[in-house]
C-alpha positions in Angstrom: 12.6 -17.6 -22.6 9.0 -17.8 -23.9 7.6 -15.7 -21.3 10.0 -13.0 -22.0 9.5 -13.0 -25.5 5.8 -12.7 -25.0 6.4 -9.7 -22.9 8.6 -7.9 -24.9 6.2 -8.1 -27.8 3.6 -6.7 -25.1 5.9 -3.9 -24.1 6.7 -3.1 -28.0 2.9 -2.8 -28.7 2.2 -1.0 -25.4 5.0 1.6 -26.0 3.8 2.2 -29.6 0.6 3.6 -28.3 2.1 5.8 -25.9 4.6 7.0 -28.4 2.3 7.7 -30.9 0.3 10.2 -28.3 3.8 11.8 -27.5 4.6 12.1 -31.3 1.5 12.7 -33.4 1.6 16.2 -32.1 4.6 17.1 -34.3 3.6 16.6 -37.9 -0.2 17.8 -37.0 0.9 20.9 -35.2 -0.4 23.4 -37.7 -3.6 21.4 -37.5 -4.0 21.3 -33.9 -3.1 25.0 -33.6 -5.9 25.9 -36.0 -8.2 23.6 -34.1 -7.7 25.7 -31.1 -7.2 28.6 -32.8 -3.8 29.4 -31.2 -0.5 30.2 -33.0 2.7 28.2 -33.0 4.5 30.0 -30.1 1.4 29.1 -27.9 1.3 25.6 -29.0 5.0 25.6 -28.0 4.1 26.6 -24.6 2.0 23.5 -24.3 4.6 21.2 -25.7 7.0 22.9 -23.3 5.0 22.2 -20.5 4.5 18.6 -21.5 8.3 18.0 -22.0 8.8 19.5 -18.4 6.4 17.5 -17.0 8.8 14.5 -17.8 11.1 15.9 -14.9 8.4 14.7 -12.5 9.3 11.0 -13.4 12.1 11.0 -11.0 9.3 11.4 -8.1 7.6 8.3 -9.2 10.0 6.0 -10.6 11.7 5.3 -7.2 8.4 3.5 -6.4 9.2 1.1 -9.1 12.3 0.2 -7.5 10.7 0.2 -4.2 7.5 -1.9 -5.0 8.1 -3.6 -8.0 8.0 -3.4 -11.9 4.2 -4.5 -11.8 3.5 -1.4 -10.0 5.2 0.9 -12.1 3.6 -0.5 -15.1 0.3 -0.1 -13.6 0.7 3.7 -12.6 2.2 4.5 -16.0 -0.9 3.1 -17.8 -3.4 4.7 -15.4 -2.0 8.0 -15.7 -1.5 7.7 -19.7 -5.3 6.3 -20.1 -6.7 9.2 -17.8 -4.5 11.9 -19.9 -5.9 10.5 -23.5 -9.4 10.7 -22.0 -9.2 14.4 -20.8 -7.8 15.1 -24.1 -10.8 13.8 -26.1 -13.4 15.2 -23.7 -11.8 18.3 -22.2 -13.0 21.7 -23.5 -10.4 24.1 -24.5 -6.7 24.5 -25.0 -5.8 24.5 -21.3 -7.5 21.2 -20.8 -5.8 19.9 -23.7 -2.4 20.9 -22.3 -3.3 19.5 -19.2 -3.8 16.3 -21.0 -0.5 16.0 -22.6 1.1 16.4 -19.2 -0.9 13.6 -17.8 0.0 11.5 -20.6 3.6 12.1 -20.5 3.7 11.5 -16.9 2.3 8.1 -17.5 4.9 7.6 -20.2 7.8 8.6 -18.1 6.6 6.4 -15.5 5.8 3.3 -17.7 9.1 3.3 -19.8 11.7 3.2 -16.9 9.5 0.2 -15.3 9.8 -1.6 -18.8 13.3 -1.1 -19.2 14.5 -1.8 -15.4 12.4 -5.1 -15.9 14.5 -6.1 -18.8 17.6 -5.0 -17.2 17.1 -7.0 -14.3 16.4 -10.3 -16.2 19.0 -9.7 -19.2 22.7 -9.6 -18.9 24.6 -6.4 -19.9 26.6 -8.0 -22.8 23.2 -9.2 -24.3 21.1 -6.2 -23.3 21.5 -3.9 -26.2 19.6 -6.0 -28.8 16.6 -6.6 -26.3 16.2 -3.1 -25.3 16.5 -2.0 -29.1 13.7 -4.3 -29.9 11.4 -2.3 -27.4 12.7 1.0 -28.6 11.4 0.2 -32.2 8.1 1.4 -30.7 9.3 4.8 -31.6 9.5 4.1 -35.2 6.4 1.9 -35.2 4.5 5.1 -33.8 5.5 6.9 -36.9 5.1 4.1 -39.2 1.6 2.7 -37.9 0.4 5.0 -35.3 0.5 8.3 -36.7 -1.0 7.3 -40.2 -3.7 5.7 -37.9 -4.3 8.8 -36.0 -4.1 10.8 -39.2 -7.2 8.6 -40.6 -9.1 8.8 -37.4 -8.8 12.6 -37.4 -9.7 12.9 -41.0 -12.9 10.7 -40.8 -14.2 11.6 -37.2 -12.4 14.7 -36.1 -8.8 15.7 -34.7 -9.9 14.6 -31.2 -10.9 10.9 -32.0 -7.5 9.5 -31.9 -7.3 10.4 -28.2 -10.4 8.1 -27.3 -8.7 5.3 -29.1 -5.5 5.9 -27.1 -7.4 5.8 -24.0 -9.0 2.7 -24.8 -5.6 0.9 -25.2 -4.4 2.6 -22.3 -7.0 0.7 -20.2 -6.7 -2.4 -22.0 -2.8 -2.3 -21.1 -3.7 -1.7 -17.4 -6.1 -4.5 -17.2 -3.5 -6.8 -18.9 -0.8 -5.9 -16.4 -3.1 -6.2 -13.4 -4.8 -9.7 -14.6 -2.2 -11.7 -16.4 1.3 -10.2 -15.1 1.9 -12.8 -12.4 3.2 -11.5 -9.0 6.8 -12.1 -7.9 6.8 -11.4 -4.3 5.2 -9.2 -1.5 5.4 -6.2 -3.5 3.5 -7.7 -6.6 6.5 -7.3 -8.8 6.6 -9.1 -12.1 9.2 -11.6 -12.7 12.7 -10.3 -12.5 12.0 -8.8 -9.2 12.7 -12.2 -7.6 15.3 -12.0 -5.1 14.6 -8.1 -4.8 11.9 -8.5 -2.0 14.4 -7.7 0.8 15.3 -4.1 2.1 15.0 -1.8 -0.9 16.5 1.7 -0.9 13.8 4.5 -0.5 13.6 8.0 -2.6 16.4 9.7 -0.8 18.8 6.9 -0.9 18.2 6.5 -4.9 18.5 10.1 -5.4 22.0 10.2 -3.7 23.1 7.3 -5.5 22.2 9.3 -8.8 23.5 12.7 -7.9 26.6 11.1 -6.2 27.7 9.4 -9.3 29.8 11.5 -11.8 29.2 8.9 -14.5 25.6 9.0 -14.0 25.7 13.0 -14.3 27.7 12.9 -17.5 25.3 10.5 -18.8 22.5 12.8 -17.9 24.1 15.8 -19.5 24.6 13.7 -22.7 20.9 12.9 -22.9 20.0 16.5 -22.3 22.2 17.8 -25.0 21.2 15.3 -27.7 17.7 15.5 -26.8 17.5 19.4 -27.2 19.3 19.0 -30.5 16.5 16.7 -31.8 13.8 18.8 -30.5 15.0 21.8 -32.4 14.3 20.0 -35.7 11.2 18.1 -34.1 9.3 21.3 -33.1 9.4 22.7 -36.6 9.7 20.2 -39.3 6.1 19.9 -39.8 5.7 23.9 -40.3 9.0 23.6 -42.4 7.7 21.2 -44.9 4.3 23.2 -44.9 5.9 26.6 -45.4 8.3 25.2 -48.1 6.2 22.9 -50.0 2.6 23.3 -49.0 2.2 19.8 -47.3 -0.9 19.4 -45.8 -2.4 16.9 -43.4 -2.2 13.7 -45.5 1.0 14.4 -46.8 2.4 15.3 -43.3 1.2 12.0 -42.2 3.1 10.5 -44.9 6.3 12.3 -44.1 5.9 11.0 -40.7 5.7 7.6 -42.1 9.1 8.0 -44.0 10.7 9.2 -40.7 9.5 6.4 -38.8 10.9 4.0 -41.3 14.4 5.6 -40.9 14.1 5.4 -37.0 13.1 1.8 -37.8 16.3 1.3 -39.5 18.4 3.0 -36.8 17.0 0.9 -34.0 17.6 -2.3 -36.1 21.3 -1.2 -36.7 21.6 -0.9 -32.9 20.0 -4.2 -32.5 22.7 -5.8 -35.1 25.7 -3.8 -33.7 25.7 -2.3 -30.3 26.4 -5.6 -28.5 29.4 -6.4 -30.9 31.3 -3.0 -31.2 30.4 -1.5 -27.7 28.0 1.0 -26.4 30.0 3.9 -26.0 31.6 3.4 -29.5 28.0 3.3 -31.0 27.2 6.5 -29.3 30.2 8.1 -30.8 29.4 7.1 -34.2 25.6 8.4 -33.5 26.5 11.8 -32.3 28.8 12.5 -35.1 26.6 11.2 -37.7 23.7 13.1 -36.3 25.5 16.3 -36.2 26.4 15.9 -39.9 22.9 15.1 -40.8 21.6 18.2 -39.0 24.4 20.4 -41.0 23.1 18.9 -44.3 19.3 19.8 -43.6 19.2 23.1 -45.0 20.8 22.2 -48.2 18.3 19.5 -48.5 15.5 21.3 -48.4 15.4 22.4 -51.8 12.6 19.7 -53.1 10.2 17.7 -51.1 12.1 14.5 -51.8 15.5 15.9 -50.6 14.1 17.6 -47.7 12.4 14.2 -46.9 15.8 12.3 -47.4 17.4 14.7 -45.2 14.9 14.3 -42.5 15.3 10.5 -42.6 19.0 10.7 -42.3 18.6 12.9 -39.2 16.4 10.8 -37.5 17.9 7.4 -38.3 21.1 8.8 -36.8 19.6 10.3 -33.7 17.6 6.9 -33.1 21.0 5.0 -33.4 22.4 7.5 -30.8 19.5 7.1 -28.2 18.7 3.4 -28.4 22.8 2.9 -27.8 22.5 5.1 -24.8 19.6 3.1 -22.8 21.8 0.0 -22.3 24.6 2.2 -21.0 22.3 4.1 -18.7 20.8 0.9 -17.5 24.2 -0.7 -15.9 25.6 2.5 -14.5 23.5 1.9 -11.1 22.1 -1.3 -11.1 20.5 -0.8 -7.5 18.7 2.2 -8.5 18.1 1.0 -12.1 14.6 2.3 -12.6 15.5 5.6 -10.7 18.2 6.6 -12.9 16.5 5.5 -16.1 13.4 7.9 -14.9 16.2 10.6 -14.4 17.5 9.9 -17.9 14.0 10.2 -19.3 13.9 13.5 -17.3 16.8 14.7 -18.8 15.4 13.9 -22.3 12.4 15.6 -21.2 13.8 18.7 -20.3 16.0 18.8 -23.3 12.9 18.8 -25.2 11.5 21.5 -23.2 14.1 23.8 -23.9 14.1 23.0 -27.8 10.7 23.2 -28.0 11.1 26.7 -26.5 14.0 28.0 -28.4 13.2 26.1 -31.9 10.3 28.6 -33.0 12.4 31.6 -32.0 15.2 30.2 -34.0 12.9 29.5 -36.7 12.0 33.0 -37.3 15.6 33.5 -38.3 15.5 30.8 -40.6 15.6 27.1 -40.8 19.4 27.3 -41.0 19.7 28.7 -37.5 17.6 25.8 -36.1 20.2 23.1 -38.1 23.3 25.0 -36.6 21.9 25.0 -33.0 21.3 21.0 -33.5 24.9 20.7 -34.7 26.3 22.8 -31.7 24.2 20.7 -29.2 25.4 17.4 -30.7 29.1 18.7 -30.0 28.3 19.5 -26.3 26.8 15.8 -26.0 29.8 14.6 -27.4 32.0 16.3 -24.9 29.9 14.7 -22.0 30.2 11.3 -23.7 33.9 11.5 -23.4 33.9 12.3 -20.0 31.5 9.3 -19.3 33.8 7.0 -21.3 36.7 7.9 -18.9 34.7 7.5 -15.8 33.5 4.1 -17.0 36.6 2.8 -18.7 36.4 -0.9 -19.0 32.8 -1.3 -18.0 31.1 -0.2 -21.2 
């Protein structure tokens, strides 16, 4: 039990670094665009390429099911550290876009390995709380990571946070390779015990995913909910700057406020999801997030109300997403990492679609962005109803 608690702390810290790299682009989007001398639409193409690269996660995640969780953690850290290194040293916008892709690939290999490992160890009825604790890394990225990145960028230049992230990635890789014990011939960490027999390969795992109506419904839910969130994610920094003239320091503070709201959402999941049921929690989250998106345009009259609206939007979205993870972890236990990687890919593709669509809708007006988010949440709710019917009595 003590070892498990230590590993959870390590996973929270590690995922905070990876999530900081992923999230810091959004509030500082205008700053990065000016740094490269490109416009918002050009930056959106880079973010779309980054998001779409998450779809490659399923090509690598089956290796985690086959070779063990330690292998997946190592590959994830290695790709992330390499990408952050390129972001710091690489010349020009193209190198930066490539760095975003590498870091995202690392994240979408690392995250399923973490969640699959915890899914191996913790019974389903108690799993929601443990997974919610690791998901707090998303909020910590906003609360701690992005303000720290803003400090480094203001003091040492906007590229400097990527050097710090590269060093953290390398430190994580060394920790996994040196201190995580082996659990069998595959070099798996604890939780892989008893899994060293014949393990399914890529093709078998893919057939399991695409042959499962429940898995497909869950992936559709993830895609729609992610796209809804990205519609707002993509333009909230620009919206705040256009509406209130907020600059880099204030945008960093806004990110911290949103991070606090996400921390609250993740905390609510930890307290409630195992008690009320995972799919019921998802229903509550989707409905509340749609309502929050509908209120956002009306909240944008002052800086305070805009931040309050964003707080509610991110709190309800985080509650939805974190409630979804334990459900996904139990649909296909024998291909757990593979399905979790497909889930990450669905989220990533949703973000790619949202990144492309959001600037075009924002040209019409922020209310158009908010209405699109409401519609996508409604679509996600329909997928949830199908998932609930297919897994009646299980979740």
